[in-house]
C-alpha positions as CSV (number, residue, x, y, z in Angstrom):
1,M,-23.7,-2.8,-22.1
2,R,-23.0,-1.8,-18.5
3,A,-21.6,-4.0,-15.8
4,I,-23.6,-4.3,-12.6
5,T,-21.8,-4.9,-9.3
6,P,-23.7,-7.4,-7.1
7,K,-25.0,-6.0,-3.8
8,K,-22.8,-8.3,-1.7
9,T,-19.7,-7.1,-3.6
10,R,-20.7,-3.4,-3.1
11,E,-21.2,-4.0,0.6
12,A,-17.8,-5.7,0.9
13,E,-16.1,-2.8,-0.9
14,I,-17.9,-0.3,1.4
15,N,-16.8,-2.2,4.5
16,L,-13.2,-2.6,3.3
17,K,-13.1,1.1,2.3
18,A,-14.3,2.1,5.8
19,Q,-11.7,-0.1,7.5
20,I,-8.9,1.4,5.3
21,A,-10.2,5.0,6.0
22,A,-10.2,4.2,9.8
23,Q,-6.6,3.0,9.6
24,L,-5.5,6.1,7.6
25,E,-7.2,8.3,10.2
26,E,-5.3,6.5,13.0
27,K,-2.0,7.1,11.1
28,R,-3.0,10.8,10.7
29,R,-3.5,11.2,14.4
30,K,-0.1,9.8,15.0
31,G,1.4,12.4,12.6
32,E,2.2,9.9,9.8
33,D,1.9,11.0,6.1
34,T,-1.3,9.6,4.6
35,S,-1.4,11.6,1.4
36,L,-2.5,9.9,-1.8
37,M,0.3,7.9,-3.5
38,V,0.8,9.4,-6.9
39,G,3.7,7.3,-8.3
40,A,4.2,3.6,-9.1
41,V,3.0,1.3,-6.4
42,H,3.8,-2.2,-5.2
43,I,1.0,-4.1,-3.3
44,D,1.0,-7.4,-1.4
45,I,-2.5,-8.8,-0.5
46,F,-3.1,-11.8,1.7
47,V,-6.7,-12.9,2.0
48,R,-7.2,-14.8,5.2
49,K,-9.9,-17.4,5.0
50,L,-11.3,-19.6,7.9
51,R,-10.6,-23.3,7.6
52,P,-13.9,-25.1,7.0
53,A,-14.9,-27.6,9.6
54,S,-15.0,-30.2,6.8
55,A,-11.3,-29.7,6.0
56,P,-8.9,-32.5,7.1
57,K,-7.2,-31.4,10.3
58,K,-3.8,-33.0,9.6
59,K,-3.2,-31.6,6.1
60,P,-2.6,-28.0,5.1
61,Y,-5.8,-26.3,3.8
62,Y,-5.7,-24.3,0.6
63,P,-8.9,-22.3,-0.1
64,C,-9.2,-23.2,-3.8
65,K,-12.9,-22.4,-4.1
66,R,-14.7,-19.2,-5.0
67,P,-14.4,-16.3,-4.8
68,D,-11.5,-16.4,-7.1
69,I,-8.4,-14.5,-6.0
70,D,-8.8,-11.9,-8.8
71,N,-12.2,-10.9,-7.4
72,Y,-10.5,-10.2,-4.0
73,V,-7.8,-8.2,-5.8
74,K,-10.4,-6.1,-7.7
75,L,-12.3,-5.5,-4.4
76,V,-9.1,-4.2,-2.7
77,F,-8.1,-2.1,-5.7
78,D,-11.5,-0.5,-5.9
79,A,-11.6,0.2,-2.2
80,M,-8.2,1.9,-2.3
81,N,-8.9,4.2,-5.2
82,G,-9.1,7.7,-3.9
83,L,-8.0,6.7,-0.4
84,V,-4.5,5.2,-0.8
85,W,-3.7,6.0,-4.4
86,K,-5.2,8.1,-7.2
87,D,-6.0,5.2,-9.4
88,D,-5.2,1.4,-9.4
89,G,-3.5,1.9,-12.7
90,Q,-0.5,3.0,-10.6
91,V,0.1,-0.6,-9.4
92,I,3.1,-2.0,-11.2
93,R,3.7,-5.1,-9.0
94,L,1.1,-7.3,-7.3
95,I,1.5,-10.3,-5.0
96,A,-1.8,-11.9,-4.0
97,N,-2.4,-15.0,-1.8
98,K,-5.4,-16.8,-0.3
99,G,-4.6,-18.8,2.8
100,E,-5.9,-20.3,6.0
101,A,-6.1,-18.1,9.2
102,D,-7.8,-18.1,12.6
103,I,-9.2,-14.6,11.9
104,P,-10.7,-13.9,8.4
105,G,-9.8,-10.7,6.6
106,Y,-7.0,-9.0,4.6
107,T,-3.4,-8.1,5.2
108,I,-2.4,-5.5,2.7
109,T,1.0,-3.8,2.3
110,V,1.4,-1.0,-0.1
111,E,4.6,0.8,-1.0
112,E,5.1,3.7,-3.4
113,V,8.2,3.1,-5.4
114,A,8.4,6.2,-7.6
């Protein structure tokens, strides 16, 4: 049996990979090291979701609906393979959050530790 990645997920990964590549290119132009990480890696992912119009205005909003956070993590890991690190098996620590924000997207911090 073979897993099939839905079209919407493939497109999201392609989009995220392009954004990561653009940021790496900008760092290269500034003379920063953008070589592949080869050791153990720590990663912190914050998925920024827009607050729905239906959410109460006076209470904090927690995006508890789909997509599940592990789907976002998998998307980020797959997009970073071959760009940021050799393989996502290098990740030894992960912190992942979904939260409310004015601008949707991702904030990702990666640190090579070994």
